[in-house]
C-alpha positions as CSV (number, residue, x, y, z in Angstrom):
1,X,-0.2,-0.3,0.2
2,X,1.6,3.4,-0.9
3,X,2.3,5.7,1.6
4,X,-0.6,8.0,3.1
5,X,-0.7,11.8,1.4
6,X,-3.5,13.0,4.0
7,X,-3.6,12.0,7.8
8,X,-7.3,12.7,8.6
9,X,-6.6,13.0,12.6
10,X,-9.5,12.7,14.7
11,X,-10.1,13.4,18.3
12,X,-13.1,12.4,19.5
13,X,-15.0,11.7,23.5
14,X,-18.3,10.6,22.0
15,X,-17.1,6.7,21.8
16,X,-20.7,5.5,21.9
17,X,-24.4,7.2,19.7
18,X,-25.9,10.0,21.5
19,X,-29.4,11.8,20.6
20,X,-26.7,15.1,19.4
21,X,-24.8,12.7,17.7
22,X,-26.9,9.3,16.6
23,X,-23.7,7.9,14.8
24,X,-21.0,9.3,17.3
25,X,-17.6,10.4,16.0
26,X,-18.6,7.4,13.0
27,X,-21.0,10.1,11.6
28,X,-17.7,12.4,10.2
29,X,-15.4,9.6,9.4
30,X,-18.5,8.1,7.0
31,X,-19.2,11.9,5.3
32,X,-15.5,12.7,4.8
33,X,-14.6,9.1,3.0
34,X,-17.7,9.1,1.3
35,X,-17.0,12.9,-0.1
36,X,-13.3,11.9,-0.9
37,X,-12.5,11.3,-4.7
38,X,-8.7,9.2,-3.1
39,X,-9.5,7.5,0.2
40,X,-7.1,5.1,-0.9
41,X,-4.4,8.4,-0.3
42,X,-5.8,9.0,3.0
43,X,-4.9,7.2,6.6
44,X,-7.5,8.0,9.7
45,X,-6.6,8.2,12.7
46,X,-9.2,8.1,15.6
47,X,-8.0,9.6,19.3
48,X,-10.0,8.4,22.0
49,X,-9.1,9.5,26.2
50,X,-7.7,6.4,28.2
51,X,-10.9,7.0,30.4
52,X,-13.0,5.8,27.6
53,X,-10.5,3.6,26.0
54,X,-12.4,0.2,27.2
55,X,-15.8,1.3,26.9
56,X,-14.8,2.6,22.6
57,X,-13.6,-1.2,21.8
58,X,-17.1,-2.7,21.0
59,X,-17.5,0.4,18.9
60,X,-14.1,0.6,17.4
61,X,-14.4,-1.3,13.8
62,X,-12.9,0.1,10.7
63,X,-14.4,-1.5,6.6
64,X,-11.4,-3.4,5.7
65,X,-10.5,-1.1,2.7
66,X,-10.1,2.1,5.3
67,X,-6.6,2.5,6.5
68,X,-7.6,3.4,10.2
69,X,-6.4,3.4,13.2
70,X,-7.2,4.2,17.0
71,X,-4.6,5.6,19.5
72,X,-5.2,6.2,23.0
73,X,-4.8,9.4,24.3
74,X,-2.8,9.0,27.6
75,X,-2.4,12.4,28.8
76,X,-5.6,14.9,29.7
77,X,-9.1,14.2,29.0
78,X,-9.1,17.1,26.5
79,X,-9.0,18.3,22.8
80,X,-5.6,19.6,23.0
81,X,-4.0,16.1,23.9
82,X,-6.2,14.2,22.2
83,X,-5.5,15.8,18.9
84,X,-1.7,15.9,19.6
85,X,-1.7,12.2,20.3
86,X,-3.5,11.7,16.8
87,X,-0.7,13.7,15.0
88,X,1.9,11.8,16.9
89,X,0.5,8.8,14.9
90,X,0.1,10.0,11.6
91,X,2.3,9.3,8.7
92,X,1.0,11.6,5.4
93,X,2.7,14.6,4.5
94,X,-0.7,16.8,5.1
95,X,-2.5,16.7,8.6
96,X,-5.9,17.4,8.4
97,X,-7.8,18.0,11.5
98,X,-11.4,16.7,12.0
99,X,-14.1,16.6,14.7
100,X,-17.3,15.1,15.4
101,X,-19.1,17.9,13.6
102,X,-17.2,18.7,10.2
103,X,-18.5,17.9,7.0
104,X,-16.3,18.1,4.1
105,X,-17.6,19.4,0.5
106,X,-16.9,16.9,-2.6
107,X,-13.7,16.0,-3.8
108,X,-12.0,17.3,-0.9
109,X,-8.8,15.3,-0.9
110,X,-8.5,16.6,-4.6
111,X,-8.9,20.0,-3.7
112,X,-6.6,20.2,-0.7
113,X,-3.6,18.5,-2.7
114,X,-4.2,21.0,-5.7
115,X,-3.9,23.8,-2.9
116,X,-0.8,22.8,-1.1
117,X,1.1,21.8,-4.3
118,X,4.4,21.6,-2.6
119,X,4.1,19.3,0.5
120,X,7.8,19.4,1.4
121,X,7.5,22.9,3.2
122,X,6.2,24.3,6.1
123,X,2.1,25.3,5.7
124,X,-1.3,26.1,6.9
125,X,-4.0,25.7,4.9
126,X,-6.8,28.4,5.0
127,X,-9.9,26.8,3.7
128,X,-13.8,28.2,4.9
129,X,-15.9,26.7,7.6
130,X,-18.8,29.5,7.4
131,X,-18.0,30.9,10.7
132,X,-17.9,34.7,11.4
133,X,-14.3,34.4,12.5
134,X,-13.4,32.4,9.0
135,X,-10.9,35.1,8.2
136,X,-9.0,34.5,11.2
137,X,-9.2,30.6,12.3
138,X,-8.8,28.9,9.5
139,X,-10.6,26.0,9.9
140,X,-10.7,23.2,9.6
141,X,-7.0,23.3,10.8
142,X,-4.6,22.0,8.3
143,X,-0.7,21.8,8.3
144,X,2.3,20.1,6.4
145,X,4.1,17.3,8.1
146,X,7.2,19.7,7.5
147,X,5.3,22.1,9.9
148,X,4.3,19.4,12.6
149,X,7.4,18.0,12.7
150,X,9.2,21.7,13.4
151,X,6.9,22.6,16.3
152,X,6.5,19.1,17.4
153,X,3.2,19.4,18.5
154,X,-0.2,20.0,16.7
155,X,-2.0,22.4,19.1
156,X,0.9,23.6,21.8
157,X,0.2,21.4,25.1
158,X,0.1,24.5,27.4
159,X,-4.0,24.6,26.6
160,X,-6.7,23.1,27.8
161,X,-8.7,23.2,25.0
162,X,-9.8,27.2,24.4
163,X,-7.3,29.5,22.4
164,X,-5.2,26.7,21.2
165,X,-6.4,27.0,17.7
166,X,-5.6,30.9,17.7
167,X,-2.0,30.2,18.4
168,X,-1.9,27.6,15.4
169,X,-3.2,30.2,13.0
170,X,-1.2,33.2,14.5
171,X,2.0,31.6,14.8
172,X,2.1,30.6,11.2
173,X,0.8,34.4,10.1
174,X,3.2,35.5,12.6
175,X,6.5,33.0,11.0
176,X,8.2,33.5,8.0
177,X,9.2,30.3,7.4
178,X,5.6,29.3,7.1
179,X,3.3,29.7,4.3
180,X,-0.3,30.3,4.8
181,X,-1.8,28.9,1.8
182,X,-5.1,30.8,1.0
183,X,-7.9,28.0,0.0
184,X,-11.3,29.5,1.1
185,X,-13.3,28.3,-2.1
186,X,-12.6,25.2,-0.4
187,X,-15.9,25.3,1.9
188,X,-15.9,22.6,4.7
189,X,-19.2,22.7,7.1
190,X,-18.7,23.2,11.0
191,X,-21.7,22.4,12.9
192,X,-20.7,24.0,16.2
193,X,-23.2,25.3,18.4
194,X,-21.2,28.6,17.9
195,X,-21.9,28.3,14.4
196,X,-25.1,27.0,13.7
197,X,-27.1,27.0,17.1
198,X,-27.1,23.2,17.7
199,X,-27.8,22.0,21.2
200,X,-24.7,21.9,23.6
201,X,-23.7,18.3,25.4
202,X,-21.8,17.5,27.6
203,X,-18.9,17.6,25.5
204,X,-18.9,20.8,24.4
205,X,-19.2,22.5,27.8
206,X,-16.2,20.1,28.8
207,X,-14.0,21.7,26.2
208,X,-15.6,25.5,25.7
209,X,-16.6,27.2,29.1
210,X,-16.0,30.1,31.1
211,X,-12.5,28.1,33.0
212,X,-11.2,27.1,29.5
213,X,-11.6,30.6,28.4
214,X,-9.7,32.3,31.4
215,X,-6.8,29.9,30.8
216,X,-6.6,30.0,27.0
217,X,-7.2,33.9,26.4
218,X,-4.7,34.3,29.6
219,X,-2.1,31.7,28.0
220,X,-2.6,33.1,24.4
221,X,-1.7,36.5,25.5
222,X,1.3,35.3,27.3
223,X,2.7,33.3,24.5
224,X,1.9,35.6,21.7
225,X,3.7,38.3,23.9
226,X,6.8,36.0,24.3
227,X,6.6,35.8,20.0
228,X,4.9,32.1,20.5
229,X,8.5,29.9,22.3
230,X,9.3,26.6,20.8
231,X,9.0,23.8,23.3
232,X,11.9,23.5,26.0
233,X,13.9,19.8,24.5
234,X,12.4,17.2,26.6
235,X,15.0,15.5,29.0
236,X,15.7,11.9,28.1
237,X,13.4,9.4,29.3
238,X,15.9,6.4,30.1
239,X,19.4,5.9,30.1
240,X,21.2,3.6,27.4
241,X,24.2,2.3,29.4
242,X,26.7,0.4,27.4
243,X,29.7,-0.6,28.9
244,X,33.0,-1.0,26.8
245,X,36.6,-1.2,26.7
246,X,39.0,-0.5,24.0
247,X,39.7,-3.5,22.1
248,X,40.2,-5.4,18.4
249,X,39.1,-3.2,16.0
250,X,35.9,-5.6,14.7
251,X,34.6,-4.8,18.4
252,X,35.4,-0.7,17.9
253,X,33.2,-1.0,14.8
254,X,30.5,-2.9,16.2
255,X,30.4,-0.6,19.4
256,X,30.4,2.5,17.1
257,X,27.6,1.2,14.6
258,X,25.3,0.3,17.5
259,X,25.7,3.6,19.4
260,X,24.8,5.5,16.0
261,X,22.1,3.2,15.6
262,X,20.7,3.8,19.2
263,X,20.8,7.3,18.8
264,X,18.6,7.5,15.9
265,X,16.0,5.0,16.8
266,X,15.8,5.9,20.2
267,X,16.0,9.5,20.3
268,X,14.2,10.0,24.0
269,X,17.1,7.9,25.9
270,X,20.1,9.3,26.8
271,X,23.4,7.2,25.7
272,X,26.4,6.7,27.9
273,X,29.3,4.4,26.5
274,X,32.7,3.7,28.4
275,X,34.8,1.5,30.5
276,X,37.0,2.5,33.2
277,X,40.2,0.6,31.7
278,X,40.5,-2.3,34.4
279,X,43.0,-5.0,33.6
280,X,41.4,-7.6,33.7
281,X,38.4,-5.7,32.6
282,X,35.6,-5.4,35.6
283,X,32.1,-5.2,33.8
284,X,30.3,-5.0,37.1
285,X,32.5,-1.3,37.4
286,X,32.1,-0.7,34.3
287,X,28.2,-0.9,34.3
288,X,28.0,0.7,37.9
289,X,29.7,3.9,36.8
290,X,27.7,4.6,33.9
291,X,24.8,4.1,36.3
292,X,26.0,6.8,38.4
293,X,26.5,9.0,35.2
294,X,23.0,8.5,34.4
295,X,20.7,11.1,34.9
296,X,17.3,8.9,34.6
297,X,15.7,6.9,36.9
298,X,15.1,4.3,34.1
299,X,18.3,2.4,33.0
300,X,18.6,0.2,30.5
301,X,22.5,-1.9,30.3
302,X,23.4,-3.3,26.9
303,X,26.3,-5.7,25.5
304,X,28.3,-3.7,23.4
305,X,27.6,-6.2,21.2
306,X,24.5,-7.1,21.1
307,X,21.6,-5.8,18.3
308,X,18.3,-5.3,19.7
309,X,14.8,-3.8,18.6
310,X,14.4,-0.7,19.6
311,X,10.5,-1.4,20.0
312,X,11.4,-4.0,22.1
313,X,13.8,-2.2,24.3
314,X,10.9,0.5,24.7
315,X,8.5,-2.5,25.6
316,X,11.5,-3.3,28.0
317,X,11.8,-0.1,29.7
318,X,7.7,0.3,30.0
319,X,7.7,-3.2,31.9
320,X,10.0,-1.9,34.5
321,X,9.0,1.5,35.1
322,X,5.1,0.1,35.8
323,X,6.1,-2.6,37.4
324,X,9.6,-2.0,39.1
325,X,10.7,-5.6,37.7
326,X,14.1,-6.6,36.3
327,X,13.0,-6.8,32.7
328,X,15.2,-8.9,30.3
329,X,14.8,-10.7,26.8
330,X,13.7,-14.6,26.3
331,X,16.3,-15.3,24.0
332,X,20.1,-14.7,22.5
333,X,21.4,-15.5,19.3
334,X,24.9,-15.5,17.8
335,X,24.5,-14.2,14.5
336,X,27.8,-15.9,12.5
337,X,29.4,-18.0,15.7
338,X,30.9,-21.2,14.5
339,X,31.6,-24.4,16.8
340,X,35.4,-24.0,17.1
341,X,37.1,-23.3,19.6
342,X,39.4,-21.0,18.3
343,X,39.3,-17.4,18.2
344,X,37.3,-17.7,14.2
345,X,39.5,-16.3,11.7
346,X,36.9,-16.7,8.9
347,X,34.5,-14.7,7.2
348,X,31.5,-13.3,9.1
349,X,29.3,-12.3,6.5
350,X,26.2,-11.7,8.2
351,X,27.7,-9.4,10.5
352,X,29.1,-7.6,8.3
353,X,26.3,-6.9,5.8
354,X,25.0,-5.2,9.0
355,X,27.7,-3.2,9.5
356,X,27.9,-2.3,6.5
357,X,24.4,-1.0,6.1
358,X,23.9,2.5,7.5
359,X,22.8,2.6,11.0
360,X,19.2,4.3,11.7
361,X,17.7,2.1,9.9
362,X,15.8,-1.2,11.4
363,X,17.5,-4.4,11.0
364,X,16.1,-8.1,9.6
365,X,18.3,-10.4,10.9
366,X,17.6,-13.9,9.0
367,X,17.3,-17.3,10.3
368,X,20.6,-18.0,8.2
369,X,22.4,-15.9,10.1
370,X,22.0,-17.6,13.4
371,X,24.4,-20.5,14.7
372,X,22.9,-21.1,17.9
373,X,19.8,-19.4,20.7
374,X,20.2,-19.4,24.2
375,X,16.7,-19.2,26.0
376,X,16.6,-17.0,29.2
377,X,20.1,-15.5,29.1
378,X,21.1,-13.6,32.3
379,X,23.0,-10.8,30.3
380,X,22.2,-8.6,26.9
381,X,19.7,-6.4,28.3
382,X,19.0,-5.4,31.8
383,X,16.5,-2.8,32.2
384,X,15.5,-1.7,35.9
385,X,14.3,1.1,37.6
386,X,16.8,3.1,39.5
387,X,15.5,2.2,43.1
388,X,15.2,-1.0,42.4
389,X,19.0,-1.1,40.8
390,X,19.8,0.6,44.6
391,X,17.9,-2.1,46.3
392,X,19.4,-5.2,44.5
393,X,23.0,-3.9,45.1
394,X,23.9,-2.7,42.2
395,X,26.6,-5.0,39.6
396,X,28.6,-7.0,42.1
397,X,32.4,-5.9,41.7
398,X,33.8,-8.5,42.9
399,X,33.3,-10.0,39.6
400,X,36.6,-10.0,37.2
401,X,37.5,-10.6,34.2
402,X,34.5,-12.7,32.0
403,X,31.5,-13.7,32.5
404,X,29.0,-14.8,35.8
405,X,28.2,-11.2,37.1
406,X,25.1,-11.2,35.2
407,X,23.9,-14.2,36.3
408,X,24.6,-12.8,40.4
409,X,22.8,-9.7,39.2
410,X,19.9,-11.7,38.1
411,X,19.5,-13.8,41.1
412,X,19.5,-10.5,43.5
413,X,16.9,-9.4,41.7
414,X,14.8,-12.1,41.3
415,X,15.0,-12.4,45.6
416,X,15.1,-9.2,46.5
417,X,12.7,-7.7,43.8
418,X,11.1,-9.1,41.0
419,X,12.1,-10.8,37.0
420,X,10.2,-9.9,34.0
421,X,10.9,-12.2,30.8
422,X,10.5,-10.2,27.7
423,X,9.2,-12.2,24.8
424,X,12.1,-10.7,22.3
425,X,15.3,-11.6,20.8
426,X,19.1,-9.9,21.3
427,X,21.2,-10.8,18.5
428,X,24.7,-10.8,19.3
429,X,27.2,-10.1,16.3
430,X,30.5,-11.7,15.9
431,X,33.8,-10.4,17.1
432,X,36.9,-12.1,17.9
433,X,37.5,-13.4,21.4
434,X,40.2,-12.5,24.1
435,X,41.1,-15.2,25.8
436,X,39.5,-14.1,29.2
437,X,36.4,-14.6,27.5
438,X,36.7,-18.5,27.6
439,X,34.8,-20.9,30.0
440,X,37.6,-22.3,30.6
441,X,39.7,-19.3,31.8
442,X,40.8,-18.8,35.5
443,X,38.8,-15.5,35.9
444,X,35.2,-17.1,34.8
445,X,36.3,-20.4,37.2
446,X,37.0,-17.9,39.9
447,X,33.7,-16.2,39.2
448,X,31.5,-19.1,38.4
449,X,32.7,-20.1,42.3
450,X,31.9,-16.6,43.5
451,X,27.9,-17.0,42.3
452,X,27.8,-20.7,44.1
453,X,26.9,-18.0,47.1
454,X,24.1,-15.8,45.1
455,X,22.4,-19.3,44.2
456,X,22.5,-20.6,47.6
457,X,20.6,-17.4,49.2
458,X,18.5,-17.2,46.0
459,X,14.8,-16.8,47.0
460,X,15.9,-15.9,50.8
461,X,15.6,-12.0,50.7
462,X,17.5,-11.8,54.0
463,X,20.1,-14.1,53.3
464,X,20.7,-12.4,49.7
465,X,21.2,-9.1,51.8
466,X,23.5,-10.1,54.1
467,X,25.4,-11.5,50.9
468,X,25.3,-8.4,49.0
469,X,26.5,-6.2,52.3
470,X,29.4,-8.7,53.1
471,X,30.8,-8.7,49.6
472,X,34.7,-9.3,49.3
473,X,37.1,-9.4,46.7
474,X,38.6,-12.0,48.3
475,X,36.0,-14.6,48.8
476,X,36.0,-16.6,46.4
477,X,33.8,-19.5,47.2
478,X,31.1,-20.1,49.8
479,X,30.4,-24.0,50.5
480,X,27.5,-23.0,52.8
481,X,24.5,-20.8,52.6
482,X,25.4,-17.2,53.8
483,X,23.5,-16.7,56.6
484,X,23.3,-13.7,59.4
485,X,23.6,-15.3,63.0
486,X,20.7,-17.2,63.9
487,X,20.5,-14.4,66.8
488,X,20.1,-11.5,64.2
489,X,17.0,-13.7,62.2
490,X,14.8,-13.4,65.4
491,X,15.2,-10.3,66.4
492,X,12.4,-8.6,64.5
493,X,9.7,-9.2,66.4
494,X,7.0,-7.0,64.5
495,X,7.9,-3.5,65.4
496,X,6.9,-1.1,63.1
497,X,4.6,-3.2,61.5
498,X,0.6,-3.2,61.4
499,X,-1.5,-5.7,60.8
500,X,-4.7,-4.9,59.4
501,X,-7.7,-7.4,59.1
502,X,-11.0,-6.2,57.7
503,X,-13.9,-8.1,59.1
504,X,-17.5,-7.7,59.9
505,X,-18.5,-10.7,62.3
506,X,-21.6,-12.3,61.8
507,X,-20.4,-15.1,59.8
508,X,-19.9,-18.5,61.9
509,X,-17.1,-19.6,59.7
510,X,-15.1,-16.7,58.9
511,X,-15.4,-15.7,62.8
512,X,-13.4,-18.7,63.9
513,X,-10.6,-18.2,61.3
514,X,-10.1,-14.6,62.1
515,X,-9.9,-14.8,65.7
516,X,-7.1,-17.8,65.1
517,X,-5.2,-15.9,62.9
518,X,-5.2,-12.7,65.2
519,X,-4.3,-15.1,68.0
520,X,-1.3,-16.2,65.9
521,X,-0.5,-13.1,65.0
522,X,0.0,-11.7,68.6
523,X,1.8,-14.5,69.6
524,X,4.7,-14.3,66.5
525,X,4.8,-10.4,66.3
526,X,4.3,-9.6,70.0
527,X,5.7,-5.9,68.6
528,X,3.3,-5.3,66.0
529,X,0.0,-3.4,66.1
530,X,-3.0,-6.2,65.6
531,X,-6.2,-4.3,64.5
532,X,-9.7,-6.3,63.4
533,X,-12.5,-4.7,62.3
534,X,-15.1,-3.7,60.1
535,X,-17.4,-0.3,59.5
536,X,-20.4,-2.2,59.5
537,X,-21.0,-1.7,55.7
538,X,-20.6,-3.8,52.8
539,X,-17.4,-2.1,51.6
540,X,-14.2,-3.6,51.8
541,X,-12.4,-0.6,50.5
542,X,-13.8,1.5,53.1
543,X,-12.8,-0.9,56.0
544,X,-9.5,-1.2,55.1
545,X,-9.1,2.5,55.0
546,X,-10.7,2.8,58.4
547,X,-8.0,0.4,59.4
548,X,-5.4,2.5,58.2
549,X,-6.5,5.7,60.1
550,X,-6.3,3.9,63.1
551,X,-2.7,2.4,62.4
552,X,0.6,3.6,63.8
553,X,3.3,1.1,62.3
554,X,5.8,2.2,59.3
555,X,4.7,-0.6,57.2
556,X,0.7,-1.6,56.6
557,X,0.1,-4.9,56.0
558,X,-3.2,-5.4,54.5
559,X,-4.6,-8.9,55.2
560,X,-8.2,-10.5,54.4
561,X,-9.4,-12.1,56.6
562,X,-8.7,-15.6,55.3
563,X,-4.9,-15.3,54.7
564,X,-2.6,-17.1,56.2
565,X,1.2,-16.8,56.1
566,X,4.4,-18.3,57.2
567,X,5.9,-16.1,59.8
568,X,9.3,-16.0,57.6
569,X,6.9,-14.6,54.5
570,X,5.9,-11.9,56.7
571,X,9.4,-10.8,57.5
572,X,10.6,-10.9,54.0
573,X,7.7,-8.9,53.0
574,X,8.0,-6.2,55.8
575,X,11.9,-6.1,54.6
576,X,10.7,-5.3,50.9
577,X,8.1,-2.8,51.8
578,X,10.9,-0.6,54.3
579,X,12.0,0.9,51.4
580,X,9.0,3.4,51.5
581,X,8.5,2.6,47.7
582,X,7.6,-0.6,47.5
583,X,4.8,-2.3,47.7
584,X,4.7,-6.1,48.0
585,X,2.6,-8.6,47.3
586,X,2.8,-12.5,47.2
587,X,4.0,-14.5,43.6
588,X,1.7,-17.7,44.5
589,X,-1.9,-17.5,46.1
590,X,-2.7,-21.2,46.7
591,X,-6.4,-22.1,48.1
592,X,-6.4,-24.3,50.9
593,X,-9.6,-27.5,50.7
594,X,-12.1,-27.3,53.5
595,X,-11.0,-30.3,55.3
596,X,-7.2,-29.0,55.7
597,X,-8.8,-25.6,57.0
598,X,-10.6,-27.5,59.6
599,X,-7.0,-29.5,60.4
600,X,-5.3,-25.9,60.9
601,X,-8.0,-24.3,62.8
602,X,-8.2,-27.4,65.2
603,X,-4.3,-26.7,66.0
604,X,-2.6,-24.4,68.2
605,X,-2.2,-21.1,66.5
606,X,1.2,-20.4,68.4
607,X,2.4,-23.3,67.1
608,X,3.9,-24.3,63.1
609,X,1.3,-25.5,60.9
610,X,2.6,-26.8,58.2
611,X,0.7,-26.7,54.6
612,X,0.9,-30.5,52.7
613,X,0.7,-30.6,49.1
614,X,-2.4,-32.2,49.3
615,X,-3.7,-29.3,51.2
616,X,-3.9,-27.0,48.0
617,X,-7.4,-27.8,46.0
618,X,-5.4,-24.7,43.3
619,X,-3.5,-22.2,43.0
620,X,-2.7,-18.5,41.0
621,X,-0.1,-16.7,40.0
622,X,0.0,-12.7,40.9
623,X,-3.3,-12.0,41.8
624,X,-4.3,-9.1,42.8
625,X,-6.0,-9.6,46.3
626,X,-5.3,-11.3,49.6
627,X,-2.5,-9.3,51.0
628,X,-0.5,-6.1,50.7
629,X,2.5,-4.5,52.8
630,X,2.9,-1.4,51.6
631,X,4.9,2.0,53.9
632,X,2.6,4.1,55.1
633,X,4.0,7.1,53.1
634,X,3.6,4.5,50.0
635,X,-0.3,4.0,51.0
636,X,-1.0,7.5,50.9
637,X,0.4,8.9,47.6
638,X,-1.3,6.1,46.8
639,X,-4.7,7.3,47.9
640,X,-5.4,4.1,49.8
641,X,-8.3,1.5,48.6
642,X,-11.2,3.5,46.5
643,X,-14.1,3.4,48.3
644,X,-16.4,3.9,45.8
645,X,-16.2,0.2,45.2
646,X,-18.9,-1.3,46.9
647,X,-20.3,-4.4,47.8
648,X,-17.6,-7.6,46.2
649,X,-15.0,-7.5,43.7
650,X,-12.9,-4.6,42.0
651,X,-11.0,-2.8,45.0
652,X,-8.0,-4.9,45.3
653,X,-7.5,-4.9,41.8
654,X,-7.6,-1.0,41.5
655,X,-5.2,-0.4,44.3
656,X,-2.6,-3.3,43.0
657,X,-3.2,-1.3,39.7
658,X,-2.4,1.9,41.4
659,X,0.6,0.3,42.8
660,X,2.0,-0.9,39.5
661,X,1.8,2.6,37.7
662,X,2.9,4.8,40.8
663,X,5.1,2.6,43.1
664,X,7.1,-0.1,42.6
665,X,5.0,-2.8,42.7
666,X,6.9,-6.2,43.9
667,X,6.0,-9.8,43.5
668,X,7.8,-11.8,45.8
669,X,8.9,-15.5,45.6
670,X,6.7,-16.7,48.4
671,X,2.9,-18.3,48.6
672,X,0.3,-16.3,50.3
673,X,-2.6,-19.4,51.8
674,X,-6.3,-18.3,51.8
675,X,-8.5,-20.4,54.2
676,X,-11.7,-21.9,53.0
677,X,-14.8,-20.4,54.3
678,X,-16.8,-23.8,54.1
679,X,-19.3,-24.7,51.6
680,X,-21.3,-21.5,51.0
681,X,-18.3,-19.6,49.8
682,X,-18.4,-20.2,46.0
683,X,-22.6,-19.3,46.5
684,X,-21.0,-16.1,48.6
685,X,-18.7,-15.2,45.5
686,X,-21.4,-16.1,42.9
687,X,-24.2,-13.7,44.9
688,X,-21.6,-10.9,44.5
689,X,-21.2,-11.3,40.8
690,X,-24.8,-10.6,40.2
691,X,-25.5,-8.3,42.9
692,X,-26.3,-4.6,41.7
693,X,-23.0,-3.2,42.0
694,X,-20.7,-5.5,40.8
695,X,-20.8,-4.1,37.2
696,X,-20.0,-0.8,38.3
697,X,-17.1,-2.4,40.1
698,X,-15.9,-4.2,36.9
699,X,-16.2,-0.6,35.0
700,X,-14.3,0.9,37.3
701,X,-11.9,-1.6,37.6
702,X,-11.2,-1.6,34.0
703,X,-10.5,2.2,34.2
704,X,-7.6,1.3,36.7
705,X,-6.7,-1.4,34.8
706,X,-6.3,0.8,31.3
707,X,-4.1,3.3,33.2
708,X,-2.0,1.0,34.9
709,X,1.2,1.6,32.8
710,X,0.4,5.6,32.7
711,X,0.9,7.8,36.1
712,X,-0.6,10.4,35.0
713,X,-3.8,9.1,34.3
714,X,-3.8,6.9,37.4
715,X,-3.3,10.1,39.1
716,X,-6.2,11.6,37.6
717,X,-8.2,7.9,38.7
718,X,-6.8,8.6,42.3
719,X,-7.4,12.1,42.7
720,X,-11.5,11.3,41.5
721,X,-11.3,8.7,44.1
722,X,-10.3,10.8,47.4
723,X,-12.9,13.6,46.4
724,X,-15.3,10.7,46.7
725,X,-14.0,9.3,50.3
726,X,-16.7,7.5,52.6
727,X,-15.8,8.5,56.1
728,X,-17.1,6.6,58.6
């Protein structure tokens, strides 16, 4: 399909039909394409606000012949940000702004292309819409891509709605580099309340009101007086860190090519390359040095001979940012590698073909280029937030020479944070190996010995932290697991912890479970604050918030009243949440059967209660409910639990999604156990599913899910929630 000449961008808040717009946004879309003479030269970009994205899915269908796409506006819910989101996805040479209330004349596309004959210049096309301000507002707004690329936006993002189009037109008039093409013979219809008197619906009132007028006029006057200043350059979004010490000529060629490639394809990143020149090399020290120089809080460590798809790098960054996990790729493929143990001296045709190509053009590596592939490599790429990087102890600089430091880093991340394996491939380009890169080299053998301690501490947060804090270059192997002294492990008895059990009495089965658990927690954690209470309403979010207001602990443990945890799991979750940024959850939830629950409750809560394999009736991974450990500071920053959730379901999903977007959500490699309520448990859940409020809960939870990777949108959701908080 040929590159489109025209991009028709259409921001909308009318995702569904209404009385004023019986076809919703689709009325304008159909009319524009019906009036076009060459629809094959047009692409259509629809922009929908994040808050309506889930609702819009049932209405998003396009004709198969139509070159159309829908994009989510993750900014503010207004026409300015939605227009800019659509413009950012457009690929045409002429950008035409449409809205729900526009109607195009017959052959509008041919007329526009004739008027704007030179699409390689900065230009704005002045058509007619029949309004009183036709002479100064140039509606509909049409600019060339060259103009869009220079500005960096369609409407300046400092506006909420009103007067953004005034700036677009006055700026073009005042800029000698921008041509204003007079084409008022092309007459569009604009069925707007100001022009035609049509009724003003909620969308019009949201965009056009005294507040948006005042903000827009003040902003326009200020910016016009300053000559419409350009957007300041955006700070880098993440840091690409490529450790590199000078080496053979082939290594230098690869590193230089990759650096230029990433600079062109990842302009939003800062790229830092370098090494400390240690002999033998110390790749951990090189990486730590680059991390210290980085100016962002999203760190992406790349090997200096590995080719990665920029879109996969961006995906890794998004996951690391939103989840707090350390992200790595699922595969590495060696290009031109041979099975010879000696350094390869033959041709490397595929690597050479890549290096001969111009950097900055996406590369496709053919299957024939790959000698071998390894699954789940520890190195090649590691994307991590800076706070998580510090928590897992940075890179271990006791690894000298080649190998294993990435294994240690991965095990520390798995134990003290979490690891996400992204389904993506990195391609290791061929270069000659130095002797120290052989697996049998002395440095590699020493590093393998060091890694034994990390393997032994895997899954034990206390042991892993102790290992990290006691790193010593002279320790080459640790025959036994490194553990702090037993006395130190038993010192903590719940100081600084509030265990919060939301519970309204009345169900004998639940009452018995809560009483047993309360005795258990008071015995094992006598210094912890244990609170059990309910508000008397069917609102679990309100129950939890009420308990949080009474809590005095530094760390709040929100446990469902049927949640059983091992005491060591409580210690590790408390420790993880102490950093003031982490929301710690349990990676596995296991449901305990009715018979096993009766056996547990019949036992002494002050003694160990073993859970056997046969006790589990089912299990799930990374479930949103049952237990959260979070610092008071982080809990308050998340706005608490959203009390708009009534009855059963949704509030636990919402809080977990909020933590994913605004905190460091960490899934611990531990299990939480759900005790059985008896035969009525399934019936109770089904009753919740059919309750009138359940559908509303699911709709609200869907908004949280849609915002889980967007901190700004999540912040807006939380502000809405806290403005409606229900205080008993």
